[in-house]
Steps between C-alpha positions, in 0.01 A plus 500: 500500500766709335769234480545171319553371154139475400396863500351644182612821355187656619547373864852647489360827379249491792780440740701795371226752498398603850138597431438172314677306779278666758191435305602130479555464867162678565321266266656194655407609838142533389498142363640383835239703697218396272603121524493509892128454520439277206432127494751266322290501182470873504874533552564284196262710303687822619842337411356435148377855475836628601676280236267622241562866588883440483470355150284801408755735649789323317315502166377866521801662658807341319819695548472790263537886544169537689493193695504672840181694412333172388607332820380788718161489334449137541617471860282794610198330337575172657585656845165689482317182403648295792462776753138513428466130548675521841324814611189558291411828652834668441550700173857524384 
């Protein structure tokens, strides 16, 4: 994910920051895990949710002095939300 000509400045920043990169990988794995038991229509809905979330991330956490804190906050919120959808009885 961290190579190619089409990376945005924010994606490059995520790649360079270990904590942001780890959160990005954790979130991606949750999307994969959640998608395993979904129907095709539900998977399409999940893909749309993910795209919407990425747009929100890019808008709210543009590269500026505190973007790492912004990323951490958004990633943790989304990770918690997806974790609850996968394992509803687990609190994170």
